[in-house]
Backbone as ProteinMPNN parsed JSONL, in Angstrom:
{"seq_chain_A": "MVYKKAEELQSECSRITAQFPREKTLIALADQMDRSARSGKQNIVEGWKRNSTKEYYDFLGFSIGAIAELEEDCDDIWKGFYPGLMGVRGVMGARGEMGIKGVMGEMGEMGERGEMGNPSNLSNLSNHS", "coords_chain_A": {"N_chain_A": [[107.722, 117.565, 87.378], [108.409, 115.468, 89.106], [106.004, 115.041, 90.47], [104.438, 114.186, 88.305], [105.756, 111.805, 87.666], [105.187, 110.384, 89.997], [102.439, 110.183, 89.74], [102.333, 108.546, 87.465], [103.503, 106.273, 88.521], [101.591, 105.549, 90.457], [99.45, 104.925, 88.772], [100.546, 102.807, 87.266], [101.013, 100.95, 89.297], [98.371, 100.427, 90.137], [97.416, 99.223, 87.809], [98.903, 96.874, 87.77], [98.288, 95.643, 90.28], [95.608, 95.168, 89.929], [95.588, 92.838, 88.554], [96.182, 90.89, 90.327], [95.528, 87.709, 91.836], [92.366, 86.892, 93.377], [92.721, 86.329, 96.234], [92.618, 86.232, 99.793], [94.996, 87.14, 101.238], [96.438, 88.277, 99.162], [94.71, 90.219, 98.232], [94.816, 91.999, 100.347], [97.519, 92.703, 100.191], [97.597, 93.931, 97.652], [95.909, 96.104, 98.139], [97.443, 97.471, 100.073], [99.729, 98.097, 98.568], [98.614, 99.764, 96.592], [97.725, 101.834, 98.246], [100.172, 102.763, 99.263], [101.403, 103.718, 96.887], [99.579, 105.748, 96.222], [99.861, 107.388, 98.477], [102.496, 108.204, 98.153], [102.254, 109.971, 96.009], [100.279, 111.814, 96.927], [101.476, 112.974, 99.173], [103.392, 114.653, 98.075], [101.808, 116.677, 96.993], [100.507, 117.601, 99.336], [102.696, 118.5, 100.832], [103.579, 120.56, 99.189], [101.59, 122.392, 99.542], [102.05, 123.315, 102.072], [103.364, 125.767, 104.444], [106.099, 126.294, 104.617], [109.472, 125.769, 103.431], [110.814, 123.815, 104.848], [108.685, 122.228, 105.892], [107.682, 121.346, 103.457], [109.848, 119.761, 102.511], [109.784, 117.861, 104.558], [107.381, 116.529, 103.933], [108.074, 115.545, 101.432], [109.867, 113.672, 102.293], [108.111, 111.921, 103.616], [106.75, 111.025, 101.387], [108.797, 109.715, 99.974], [109.237, 107.686, 101.811], [106.804, 106.24, 101.618], [106.963, 105.367, 98.975], [109.21, 103.77, 99.207], [108.188, 101.716, 100.783], [106.446, 100.574, 98.93], [108.299, 99.768, 97.054], [109.621, 97.758, 98.509], [107.541, 95.879, 98.78], [107.28, 95.183, 96.091], [109.8, 94.031, 95.677], [109.533, 91.818, 97.392], [107.575, 90.368, 96.031], [108.984, 89.802, 93.701], [111.014, 88.19, 94.736], [109.614, 85.92, 95.257], [108.042, 85.558, 97.514], [105.302, 85.481, 97.557], [103.726, 83.048, 96.339], [101.435, 82.867, 94.738], [101.656, 84.965, 93.037], [103.48, 84.631, 91.039], [103.077, 84.735, 88.279], [102.535, 87.425, 87.924], [104.954, 88.614, 88.115], [106.074, 88.607, 85.571], [104.535, 90.549, 84.341], [105.375, 92.761, 85.69], [107.894, 93.053, 84.708], [111.413, 93.655, 84.34], [113.238, 93.914, 87.431], [112.439, 96.82, 89.226], [111.425, 98.112, 87.05], [109.01, 99.382, 87.181], [109.413, 102.002, 87.691], [109.973, 102.9, 90.189], [112.503, 103.331, 91.377], [113.373, 105.444, 89.814], [111.498, 107.477, 90.449], [112.08, 107.818, 93.147], [114.751, 108.68, 92.967], [114.479, 111.091, 91.515], [112.952, 112.568, 93.29], [114.79, 112.94, 95.309], [116.524, 114.68, 94.063], [115.293, 117.076, 93.883], [114.84, 120.615, 93.757], [114.559, 123.889, 95.25], [111.378, 125.068, 96.552], [110.31, 127.187, 95.015], [111.003, 126.678, 92.377], [109.047, 125.207, 91.217], [106.929, 126.764, 90.484], [103.734, 128.448, 90.634], [101.955, 127.599, 93.467], [99.209, 127.467, 93.544], [98.347, 126.416, 91.262], [98.193, 123.296, 90.496], [99.004, 121.956, 88.254], [101.508, 122.813, 87.7], [103.128, 121.232, 89.234], [103.718, 118.979, 87.749], [105.346, 119.973, 85.844], [107.859, 120.455, 86.654], [111.335, 120.403, 86.206]], "CA_chain_A": [[108.118, 116.282, 86.834], [108.339, 114.446, 90.141], [104.592, 114.733, 90.683], [104.011, 113.411, 87.151], [106.3, 110.454, 87.851], [104.421, 109.743, 91.089], [101.149, 109.846, 89.118], [102.572, 107.384, 86.592], [103.755, 105.127, 89.415], [100.306, 105.141, 91.019], [98.677, 104.289, 87.703], [101.16, 101.495, 86.959], [100.769, 100.07, 90.438], [96.965, 100.028, 90.048], [97.296, 98.307, 86.667], [99.479, 95.583, 88.157], [97.544, 95.025, 91.397], [94.296, 94.712, 89.423], [95.776, 91.506, 87.99], [96.452, 89.927, 91.401], [94.439, 86.755, 92.138], [91.471, 87.362, 94.429], [92.933, 85.603, 97.493], [92.587, 87.165, 100.925], [96.298, 87.741, 101.506], [96.846, 89.074, 98.009], [93.838, 91.396, 98.213], [95.383, 92.92, 101.335], [98.788, 93.2, 99.63], [97.258, 94.854, 96.566], [95.408, 97.328, 98.772], [98.568, 98.193, 100.693], [100.557, 98.64, 97.487], [97.89, 100.887, 96.011], [97.745, 102.947, 99.206], [101.535, 103.313, 99.281], [101.589, 104.497, 95.655], [98.775, 106.964, 96.355], [100.485, 108.217, 99.514], [103.678, 108.831, 97.564], [101.807, 111.113, 95.178], [99.541, 112.791, 97.706], [102.372, 113.726, 100.08], [104.013, 115.723, 97.282], [100.828, 117.765, 96.941], [100.307, 118.153, 100.68], [103.895, 119.248, 101.179], [103.604, 121.774, 98.372], [100.598, 123.331, 100.107], [102.491, 123.769, 103.388], [103.826, 127.144, 104.502], [107.542, 126.489, 104.656], [110.297, 124.798, 102.678], [111.081, 122.685, 105.762], [107.512, 121.334, 105.86], [107.664, 120.755, 102.116], [110.813, 118.684, 102.505], [109.278, 116.824, 105.432], [106.408, 115.745, 103.207], [108.793, 114.769, 100.422], [110.398, 112.524, 103.027], [106.991, 110.964, 103.792], [106.509, 110.472, 100.052], [109.867, 108.743, 99.716], [108.964, 106.511, 102.666], [105.689, 105.465, 101.036], [107.482, 104.71, 97.757], [110.125, 102.705, 99.672], [107.3, 100.609, 101.18], [105.982, 99.945, 97.684], [109.464, 99.093, 96.482], [109.869, 96.529, 99.265], [106.524, 94.922, 98.384], [107.659, 94.673, 94.759], [110.926, 93.121, 95.871], [109.001, 90.574, 97.988], [106.92, 89.636, 94.937], [110.042, 89.337, 92.812], [111.752, 87.128, 95.417], [108.765, 84.742, 95.332], [107.4, 85.422, 98.828], [103.897, 85.29, 97.331], [103.694, 82.107, 95.208], [100.274, 83.147, 93.866], [101.936, 86.103, 92.161], [104.613, 84.35, 90.151], [102.71, 85.235, 86.959], [102.564, 88.883, 87.919], [106.365, 89.037, 87.945], [106.281, 88.907, 84.147], [103.867, 91.825, 84.04], [106.204, 93.823, 86.276], [109.107, 93.204, 83.919], [112.671, 93.602, 85.095], [113.15, 94.575, 88.745], [112.54, 98.278, 89.195], [110.902, 98.681, 85.798], [107.8, 100.177, 87.46], [109.775, 103.395, 87.844], [110.099, 103.245, 91.586], [113.847, 103.9, 91.608], [113.401, 106.744, 89.15], [110.75, 108.436, 91.237], [112.849, 108.095, 94.365], [115.911, 109.466, 92.603], [114.056, 112.442, 91.162], [112.532, 113.251, 94.504], [116.004, 113.328, 96.012], [117.236, 115.7, 93.328], [114.454, 118.287, 93.75], [115.383, 121.877, 94.232], [113.741, 124.717, 96.143], [109.953, 125.141, 96.245], [110.026, 128.183, 94.001], [111.247, 126.198, 91.041], [107.849, 124.536, 90.686], [105.929, 127.71, 90.039], [102.637, 128.876, 91.483], [101.34, 126.441, 94.133], [97.758, 127.425, 93.386], [98.113, 125.672, 90.026], [98.843, 122.001, 90.7], [99.607, 121.425, 87.027], [102.925, 123.134, 87.727], [103.863, 120.154, 89.894], [104.18, 118.033, 86.736], [106.222, 120.657, 84.899], [109.185, 120.673, 87.264], [112.389, 119.61, 85.555]], "C_chain_A": [[108.019, 115.193, 87.891], [106.893, 114.043, 90.405], [104.076, 113.85, 89.531], [104.515, 111.971, 87.238], [105.531, 109.683, 88.942], [103.04, 109.351, 90.572], [101.277, 108.594, 88.249], [102.777, 106.118, 87.443], [102.447, 104.632, 90.024], [99.474, 104.403, 89.984], [99.225, 102.903, 87.36], [100.914, 100.502, 88.065], [99.325, 99.559, 90.388], [96.756, 99.005, 88.932], [97.793, 96.927, 87.063], [98.666, 94.905, 89.256], [96.161, 94.559, 90.966], [94.387, 93.301, 88.862], [96.09, 90.458, 89.062], [95.246, 88.98, 91.542], [93.631, 87.263, 93.349], [91.543, 86.454, 95.651], [93.062, 86.615, 98.604], [93.918, 87.879, 101.162], [96.721, 88.682, 100.381], [95.972, 90.311, 97.821], [94.388, 92.432, 99.156], [96.687, 93.514, 100.828], [98.517, 94.238, 98.543], [96.767, 96.186, 97.135], [96.528, 98.157, 99.377], [99.464, 98.816, 99.626], [99.902, 99.859, 96.841], [97.899, 102.093, 96.94], [99.122, 103.574, 99.311], [101.805, 104.192, 98.052], [100.823, 105.809, 95.733], [99.397, 107.93, 97.365], [101.735, 108.93, 98.975], [103.323, 110.056, 96.77], [101.158, 112.201, 96.037], [100.428, 113.594, 98.659], [103.141, 114.813, 99.347], [103.079, 116.928, 97.268], [100.665, 118.407, 98.302], [101.513, 118.984, 101.109], [103.972, 120.562, 100.444], [102.68, 122.834, 98.955], [100.984, 123.845, 101.498], [103.149, 125.15, 103.287], [105.334, 127.34, 104.44], [108.268, 125.416, 103.836], [110.594, 123.59, 103.565], [109.91, 121.694, 105.772], [107.404, 120.616, 104.527], [108.623, 119.57, 102.056], [110.427, 117.544, 103.428], [108.321, 115.921, 104.685], [107.025, 114.972, 102.042], [109.414, 113.525, 101.065], [109.328, 111.473, 103.268], [106.705, 110.245, 102.466], [107.543, 109.402, 99.721], [109.68, 107.493, 100.558], [107.864, 105.63, 102.11], [106.164, 104.704, 99.802], [108.453, 103.581, 98.15], [109.326, 101.482, 100.13], [106.848, 99.83, 99.947], [107.132, 99.182, 97.03], [109.738, 97.765, 97.202], [108.816, 95.464, 98.942], [106.839, 94.339, 97.007], [108.84, 93.705, 94.85], [110.47, 91.782, 96.432], [108.308, 89.729, 96.916], [107.98, 89.019, 94.052], [110.808, 88.167, 93.406], [110.911, 85.852, 95.58], [108.108, 84.508, 96.684], [105.897, 85.177, 98.708], [103.744, 84.364, 96.115], [102.541, 82.352, 94.25], [100.531, 84.278, 92.884], [103.077, 85.862, 91.197], [104.31, 84.847, 88.718], [102.757, 86.738, 86.842], [103.981, 89.41, 87.716], [106.632, 89.385, 86.486], [105.674, 90.217, 83.735], [104.707, 92.989, 84.559], [107.453, 94.044, 85.436], [110.332, 93.081, 84.797], [112.49, 94.327, 86.409], [113.348, 96.062, 88.588], [111.937, 98.902, 87.969], [109.656, 99.54, 86.033], [108.148, 101.65, 87.649], [109.991, 103.817, 89.266], [111.439, 103.898, 91.881], [113.935, 105.286, 90.983], [112.674, 107.818, 89.925], [111.525, 108.812, 92.484], [114.052, 108.995, 94.048], [115.559, 110.89, 92.265], [113.595, 113.213, 92.376], [113.754, 113.74, 95.276], [116.765, 114.449, 95.376], [116.451, 117.014, 93.261], [115.125, 119.497, 94.355], [114.432, 122.586, 95.171], [112.293, 124.74, 95.651], [109.648, 126.046, 95.064], [110.221, 127.717, 92.579], [110.021, 125.542, 90.419], [106.784, 125.491, 90.219], [104.872, 127.99, 91.086], [101.94, 127.677, 92.13], [99.84, 126.381, 93.976], [97.371, 126.66, 92.104], [98.862, 124.362, 90.082], [99.438, 121.44, 89.424], [101.088, 121.768, 86.972], [103.741, 122.029, 88.391], [104.41, 119.16, 88.864], [105.137, 118.675, 85.753], [107.597, 120.898, 85.439], [110.223, 119.816, 86.553], [113.706, 119.796, 86.219]], "O_chain_A": [[107.579, 114.086, 87.582], [106.585, 112.859, 90.547], [103.358, 112.878, 89.769], [103.784, 111.032, 86.922], [105.27, 108.488, 88.81], [102.525, 108.293, 90.932], [100.432, 107.7, 88.299], [102.28, 105.043, 87.11], [102.218, 103.424, 90.099], [98.865, 103.376, 90.284], [98.467, 101.949, 87.186], [100.636, 99.332, 87.801], [99.092, 98.366, 90.581], [96.009, 98.04, 89.096], [97.169, 95.921, 86.727], [98.386, 93.71, 89.165], [95.599, 93.649, 91.575], [93.364, 92.633, 88.709], [96.247, 89.278, 88.749], [94.098, 89.395, 91.388], [94.153, 87.966, 94.215], [90.536, 85.874, 96.055], [93.555, 87.723, 98.393], [93.948, 89.104, 101.275], [97.289, 89.747, 100.624], [96.435, 91.332, 97.311], [94.432, 93.616, 98.823], [96.937, 94.704, 101.015], [99.139, 95.3, 98.523], [97.161, 97.255, 96.669], [96.569, 99.378, 99.223], [99.908, 99.954, 99.78], [100.564, 100.863, 96.577], [98.057, 103.23, 96.495], [99.236, 104.793, 99.436], [102.37, 105.279, 98.172], [101.343, 106.86, 95.36], [99.449, 109.138, 97.132], [101.994, 110.09, 99.293], [104.012, 111.073, 96.845], [101.468, 113.382, 95.88], [100.156, 114.766, 98.921], [103.509, 115.814, 99.962], [103.506, 118.059, 97.503], [100.683, 119.632, 98.415], [101.354, 120.058, 101.688], [104.385, 121.573, 101.013], [102.959, 124.029, 98.867], [100.309, 124.72, 102.04], [103.45, 125.633, 102.195], [105.796, 128.461, 104.228], [107.751, 124.326, 103.591], [110.621, 122.459, 103.079], [110.108, 120.483, 105.674], [107.077, 119.43, 104.47], [108.246, 118.491, 101.599], [110.705, 116.383, 103.127], [108.417, 114.697, 104.776], [106.566, 113.883, 101.7], [109.475, 112.461, 100.449], [109.589, 110.276, 103.145], [106.457, 109.04, 102.428], [107.202, 108.319, 99.246], [109.925, 106.379, 100.095], [107.977, 104.404, 102.13], [105.813, 103.541, 99.608], [108.499, 102.548, 97.481], [109.736, 100.346, 99.895], [106.867, 98.6, 99.925], [106.944, 98.079, 96.517], [110.052, 96.764, 96.558], [109.144, 94.282, 98.839], [106.681, 93.138, 96.787], [108.863, 92.68, 94.169], [110.951, 90.731, 96.009], [108.448, 88.506, 96.904], [107.889, 87.846, 93.69], [111.211, 87.254, 92.684], [111.434, 84.818, 95.995], [107.665, 83.397, 96.977], [105.277, 84.71, 99.664], [103.644, 84.843, 94.985], [102.664, 82.069, 93.058], [99.716, 84.527, 91.995], [103.588, 86.808, 90.597], [105.212, 85.328, 88.031], [102.998, 87.268, 85.757], [104.178, 90.514, 87.208], [107.338, 90.351, 86.197], [106.216, 90.925, 82.885], [104.748, 94.06, 83.954], [108.016, 95.139, 85.458], [110.289, 92.475, 85.867], [111.684, 95.252, 86.505], [114.277, 96.522, 87.922], [111.935, 100.128, 87.851], [109.289, 100.34, 85.173], [107.241, 102.476, 87.757], [110.178, 105.005, 89.528], [111.495, 104.918, 92.568], [114.514, 106.199, 91.572], [113.163, 108.941, 90.05], [111.615, 109.988, 92.837], [114.331, 109.95, 94.773], [116.259, 111.815, 92.677], [113.837, 114.417, 92.466], [113.742, 114.838, 95.832], [117.563, 115.115, 96.036], [116.912, 117.97, 92.637], [115.873, 119.406, 95.329], [113.594, 121.953, 95.813], [112.019, 124.466, 94.483], [108.824, 125.711, 94.213], [109.656, 128.304, 91.656], [109.976, 125.347, 89.205], [105.81, 125.06, 89.603], [105.094, 127.79, 92.281], [101.393, 126.829, 91.425], [99.241, 125.341, 94.248], [96.208, 126.308, 91.906], [100.047, 124.312, 89.751], [100.284, 120.547, 89.479], [101.851, 121.097, 86.279], [104.938, 121.909, 88.126], [105.462, 118.561, 89.089], [105.692, 117.98, 84.902], [108.434, 121.488, 84.756], [109.999, 118.626, 86.328], [114.699, 119.203, 85.799]]}, "name": "protein", "num_of_chains": 1, "seq": "MVYKKAEELQSECSRITAQFPREKTLIALADQMDRSARSGKQNIVEGWKRNSTKEYYDFLGFSIGAIAELEEDCDDIWKGFYPGLMGVRGVMGARGEMGIKGVMGEMGEMGERGEMGNPSNLSNLSNHS"}
C-alpha cells in the first residue's frame, strides 16, 4: 500500500509540475519536485531489495526525507514564494491534498519486511495494508 501511495504521489506531482510556466526558475523547481517524488518511490523499492530489516528501514528513512523535500516545495508554492505559480495553487487544492502527509504517515506505520510478501514480486509492495 505504501508503494502504491508513493506511485500515486509521483504521478500527481508530474501532473501538477507539467502545468508550471516554462520559466527558468520554475523549470528547475518542477524538475526538483519530480525527482523528489521519484526518489520517495524508488527508495522503497531499493530498501526492499536490501538484505536486512535495518537497511530496509534506512531506505524508508531516505524515502521519507525525499517526500519531506517535496512537501516543503509544495508549502513554498502555497505560501506564494513563486508568484508565477499562483494559478497552480488551485490545481493543488487544499494544502496537503496531494497525499504527501498520507504517504508519510503510512510509511511511518509500516511493519516488518515480511508483511509485504515475496520481494521478488514487486507487485506485493502495493498490496501491503
